[in-house]
C-alpha positions in Angstrom: 12.2 18.0 2.0 14.2 14.8 2.1 13.5 11.1 2.7 16.9 10.2 4.2 15.5 8.8 7.4 12.7 6.9 5.6 15.0 5.2 3.1 17.8 4.6 5.7 15.3 2.6 7.8 14.1 0.8 4.7 17.7 -0.3 4.2 18.0 -1.4 7.8 21.0 1.0 8.4 21.5 2.8 11.7 22.0 6.5 11.9 25.5 6.0 13.2 26.4 3.6 10.5 25.2 5.9 7.7 27.0 8.9 9.3 30.3 6.8 9.3 29.7 5.7 5.7 29.6 9.3 4.4 32.1 10.7 6.9 29.8 13.2 8.7 28.8 13.4 12.4 25.7 11.6 13.6 24.4 14.9 14.9 24.6 16.5 11.5 22.9 13.5 9.9 20.2 13.8 12.5 19.7 17.4 11.6 19.4 16.5 7.9 16.9 13.8 8.7 14.9 16.2 10.8 14.8 18.7 7.9 16.8 21.2 9.9 19.9 21.2 7.7 20.5 21.2 4.0 23.5 19.1 3.0 26.0 20.2 0.3 25.7 18.6 -3.1 28.7 16.4 -2.4 27.2 15.1 0.9 23.9 14.6 -0.8 25.6 12.5 -3.5 27.4 10.5 -0.8 24.1 9.8 1.0 22.5 8.7 -2.3 25.4 6.4 -3.0 25.4 4.9 0.5 21.6 4.3 0.3 21.8 3.1 -3.3 19.1 5.6 -4.3 19.4 8.4 -6.8 19.5 11.8 -5.0 16.5 13.2 -6.8 14.4 10.5 -5.1 15.8 11.5 -1.7 16.0 15.2 -1.9 12.8 16.6 -3.6 11.2 20.0 -4.0 7.4 19.7 -3.5 6.9 23.4 -3.3 6.9 24.1 -7.0 3.7 25.9 -7.9 2.6 23.7 -10.8 -1.0 23.5 -11.7 -3.0 20.2 -11.3 -3.9 18.9 -14.7 -6.1 15.8 -14.8 -6.7 13.7 -17.9 -10.3 13.7 -19.1 -11.2 11.0 -18.5 -8.8 9.5 -16.0 -7.8 6.2 -17.7 -6.8 3.5 -15.3 -6.1 -0.2 -15.2 -7.1 -2.6 -12.5 -4.5 -5.4 -12.0 -5.2 -8.4 -9.7 -8.6 -6.9 -9.6 -10.4 -9.5 -7.6 -14.0 -8.4 -7.2 -13.3 -4.7 -7.9 -12.3 -3.1 -4.6 -9.9 -0.7 -6.3 -12.5 0.1 -8.8 -15.1 1.0 -6.2 -12.5 3.0 -4.3 -11.5 4.9 -7.5 -15.2 5.7 -8.3 -15.7 7.1 -4.8 -12.5 9.2 -4.9 -13.1 10.5 -8.5 -16.6 11.6 -7.5 -15.3 13.6 -4.6 -12.5 15.2 -6.7 -14.9 15.9 -9.6 -13.2 13.6 -12.1 -14.5 11.3 -14.7 -12.8 7.9 -14.8 -12.6 5.1 -17.3 -11.2 1.6 -16.6 -9.5 0.6 -19.8 -8.1 -2.8 -18.7 -8.7 -5.3 -15.8 -7.1 -8.6 -15.0 -7.5 -11.5 -12.6 -6.7 -15.2 -13.0 -9.5 -16.5 -10.7 -12.5 -17.5 -12.8 -14.9 -16.9 -9.9 -13.6 -13.5 -9.3 -14.0 -12.8 -13.0 -17.7 -13.8 -12.6 -18.3 -11.5 -9.7 -16.4 -8.6 -11.5 -18.4 -9.1 -14.7 -21.7 -9.2 -12.9 -21.0 -5.9 -11.2 -19.1 -4.0 -13.9 -20.3 -5.6 -17.1 -16.7 -6.4 -18.0 -14.9 -9.7 -17.9 -11.3 -9.2 -16.7 -8.5 -10.6 -18.8 -6.9 -13.7 -17.3 -3.4 -14.6 -16.3 -1.4 -11.3 -16.4 1.9 -13.2 -16.9 0.6 -14.3 -20.4 -0.5 -10.8 -21.5 1.9 -8.7 -23.6 2.2 -5.2 -22.0 2.3 -3.7 -25.5 -1.3 -4.8 -26.0 -2.6 -3.0 -22.9 -4.3 0.3 -23.8 -2.5 3.5 -22.7 -3.5 4.6 -19.3 -2.8 7.3 -16.7 -3.1 5.4 -13.4 -2.4 1.9 -12.3 -4.0 0.0 -9.4 -2.8 -3.3 -8.2 -3.2 -5.4 -5.0 -0.5 -8.0 -6.0 0.3 -11.2 -4.2 3.5 -11.2 -2.1 6.2 -13.6 -3.2 9.9 -13.9 -2.4 12.3 -12.1 -4.7 15.8 -13.0 -5.8 18.1 -10.5 -4.0 21.3 -11.6 -5.6 22.3 -8.1 -6.7 20.1 -5.1 -7.3 22.4 -3.8 -10.0 21.2 -6.6 -12.3 17.8 -4.9 -12.7 14.2 -5.8 -12.0 14.1 -8.4 -14.8 16.6 -10.4 -12.9 15.6 -9.6 -9.3 11.9 -9.9 -9.7 11.2 -12.3 -12.6 9.0 -15.1 -11.6 7.1 -12.9 -9.2 3.8 -11.1 -10.0 5.4 -7.7 -9.1 7.6 -8.2 -12.2 4.4 -8.0 -14.3 3.5 -4.6 -12.7 7.0 -3.4 -13.3 7.1 -4.4 -17.0 3.7 -2.8 -17.6 4.9 0.4 -15.9 8.1 0.4 -17.9 6.3 0.0 -21.2 3.3 2.3 -20.6 4.8 5.0 -18.3 1.6 6.0 -16.5 1.7 9.2 -14.4 1.0 7.4 -11.2 0.2 4.1 -9.4 -1.4 2.9 -6.2 -0.4 -0.6 -4.9 -1.6 -2.5 -1.9 -0.2 -5.5 0.0 -0.3 -7.3 3.3 1.4 -5.9 6.4 4.0 -8.6 6.4 5.4 -7.3 3.1 7.7 -5.1 5.2 9.3 -8.2 6.9 8.9 -10.6 4.0 12.1 -12.4 2.9 13.9 -10.5 5.7 12.8 -7.1 4.3 14.3 -7.8 0.9 11.0 -8.0 -0.9 9.9 -4.4 0.0 13.5 -3.2 -0.5 13.5 -4.6 -4.0 10.1 -3.2 -4.9 11.0 0.3 -3.8 14.4 0.1 -5.6 12.7 -1.0 -8.8 10.0 1.7 -8.7 12.4 4.5 -7.7 15.7 3.8 -9.3 15.0 1.5 -12.2 11.6 3.0 -13.3 12.3 6.5 -12.1 9.2 7.2 -10.0 8.9 9.2 -6.8 7.5 6.7 -4.2 6.2 6.7 -0.7 4.4 4.0 1.3 2.7 3.6 4.7 1.0 1.0 6.9 -2.7 1.7 7.2 -5.5 0.1 9.1 -9.1 -0.2 7.9 -10.3 0.5 11.4 -9.0 4.1 11.1 -11.1 4.6 7.9 -14.5 4.0 9.3 -14.7 0.2 8.7 -15.2 -2.0 11.8 -12.4 -4.4 10.8 -8.8 -4.5 12.0 -7.1 -5.0 8.6 -3.6 -3.6 8.3 -2.2 -3.2 4.8 0.8 -1.5 3.2 -0.1 1.0 0.5 2.5 2.2 -2.0 2.0 5.3 -4.1 4.2 6.6 -6.8 4.2 9.4 -9.4 6.4 10.8 -12.1 5.9 14.2 -10.3 7.7 14.8 -6.9 5.2 14.8 -4.0 4.9 14.8 -0.3 2.1 12.5 1.0 0.4 13.2 4.2 -0.6 9.9 5.7 -2.6 11.3 8.6 -6.3 10.9 7.9 -9.1 12.2 10.0 -12.2 10.2 9.3 -15.3 11.5 11.1 -17.9 9.1 9.8 -17.3 5.6 11.1 -19.5 2.5 10.8 -20.1 0.2 13.8 -20.8 -3.5 13.9 -24.5 -2.6 14.4 -24.3 -0.9 11.0 -22.8 -4.0 9.4 -24.7 -6.9 10.9 -27.9 -8.2 9.2 -31.1 -8.5 11.3 -32.4 -11.8 10.0 -29.8 -14.4 9.4 -30.4 -17.9 8.0 -29.9 -20.8 10.3 -27.1 -22.3 8.1 -24.8 -19.5 9.3 -25.0 -20.6 13.0 -22.3 -22.7 14.5 -23.2 -26.0 16.1 -24.4 -26.1 19.7 -21.2 -27.9 20.7 -18.9 -25.1 19.2 -21.0 -22.3 20.7 -21.1 -24.0 24.2 -17.3 -24.6 24.1 -16.6 -21.0 23.0 -18.9 -19.5 25.7 -17.3 -21.7 28.4 -13.9 -20.2 27.5 -14.8 -16.6 27.1 -17.2 -13.9 28.1 -17.5 -10.8 25.9 -17.5 -7.3 27.4 -19.0 -5.8 24.2 -22.3 -6.4 22.4 -22.4 -6.9 19.5 -18.9 -8.3 19.1 -16.9 -10.6 16.9 -15.3 -13.5 18.6 -11.9 -14.5 17.2 -10.2 -17.8 17.8 -6.4 -17.7 17.1 -4.2 -20.6 16.0 -3.5 -21.5 19.6 -7.2 -21.8 20.4 -7.4 -18.7 22.5 -10.7 -16.7 22.2 -10.9 -12.9 22.2 -13.8 -10.6 21.3 -14.0 -7.0 20.0 -16.6 -4.5 18.9 -15.1 -4.9 15.4 -13.9 -7.8 13.3 -10.3 -9.1 13.1 -9.1 -9.3 9.5 -11.1 -11.4 7.1 -8.9 -14.1 5.7 -9.5 -16.1 2.5 -8.0 -19.4 3.8 -9.0 -19.3 7.5 -11.0 -22.0 9.3 -14.7 -21.8 8.9 -15.5 -20.8 12.5 -12.5 -18.6 13.4 -14.8 -15.5 13.5 -18.2 -15.7 15.1 -20.7 -13.0 15.7 -21.4 -12.9 19.5 -19.7 -16.3 19.6 -22.7 -17.9 17.9 -22.7 -17.6 14.1 -20.5 -16.9 11.1 -20.6 -13.7 9.1 -22.9 -13.8 6.1 -21.6 -12.9 2.6 -23.3 -9.5 2.7 -21.7 -8.8 6.1 -18.3 -9.7 4.9 -18.6 -7.4 1.9 -19.8 -4.6 4.1 -16.8 -5.0 6.4 -14.7 -4.4 3.3 -16.7 -1.3 2.3 -18.5 -2.8 -0.7 -22.0 -1.3 -1.4 -25.1 -3.3 -0.8 -25.9 -3.2 -4.5 -22.9 -5.4 -5.1 -24.3 -8.5 -6.8 -23.4 -11.8 -5.3 -23.4 -14.4 -8.1 -21.1 -17.1 -6.7 -21.3 -19.6 -3.8 -20.9 -18.7 -0.2 -17.5 -20.4 -0.1 -16.3 -18.3 -3.1 -17.6 -15.0 -1.8 -16.0 -15.7 1.5 -12.7 -16.2 -0.3 -13.3 -13.1 -2.4 -14.1 -10.9 0.5 -11.0 -12.2 2.4 -8.8 -11.3 -0.6 -10.4 -7.9 -1.2 -9.1 -4.5 -0.2 -10.9 -2.1 2.3 -12.7 0.2 -0.2 -13.0 3.2 2.2 -9.3 3.1 3.1 -8.1 3.0 -0.5 -10.6 5.6 -1.6 -9.3 8.0 1.0 -5.7 7.4 -0.2 -6.6 7.9 -3.9 -8.5 11.2 -3.0 -5.5 12.5 -1.1 -2.9 11.3 -3.6 -4.2 12.3 -7.0 -3.9 16.1 -6.5 -0.2 15.5 -5.6 0.5 13.2 -8.5 -1.0 15.1 -11.4 
């Protein structure tokens, strides 16, 4: 298989432009991209040079009959761990695959997230990852990280990730991968990563992972709604392995939760909006579904759905209202993200609201890990 089309689009290059750059017809390039033609070595090299990607990351053989060999246990690290979404996802995926797993290192700078993580995993995450020497992190097989998105310097990819990503938190992931050489990683970020800094942020991330660190990499935009959670939450997931792989991003999830499964029956009065807010919302909108989550956008327009719009850590207090009347409870927000009901809430409502808004959709990431690991090991 080849990833010419995928990487060409990452680079923002048209099919016609790439064909001209390597002196072949657009029709022939189209056949290559459709997997209907195998280019000569010289043309493959020209494609790699034009796309600034080594050809072994563009043209890969995933049909090699190599056995799957999992470490026992699967050692992993949990970077930017928040309240442990990746850890819950890993536990779920490992159980389905039949693996034993061991988290050997976790890190998050937020002291309240550390409190929640410690209460639920009996382990206090290390603090600021930028202050931690990668050499002091235990050896591991698998890296998880839902890192914050920041603009990168794009003043020349040839300078290397230390120049193009220093000062961003992705740099810390890159330096740890470079030092420890794990077999695989799973990263998560917001949908806007693809357009952030005019697309240069994602371009730099993929370049560093593929060409500077030498991993085979794939990524996809996924929605928590498609993984059985009643929340429209779109996230880019990046997976990488030292072993060539072909990831199938089409998931068929048969068991799906509804709002009725998520919502609590008896809710304290403090979660209800004021009568003025409720009356104003209901004068502006009439829901077609019950139960529903009413969403107010930045322009003040009201819409409602039989699912929640994405939880956001920094949003206004009343931007999401159940049936136009009350805010979500902490337990409901955690359920929307796929956290189990035995998750211990040990911080204030304001902090758990922030933590749930920053968390990953557990069910979605669990499905990715379960699909990816047999390809990566």
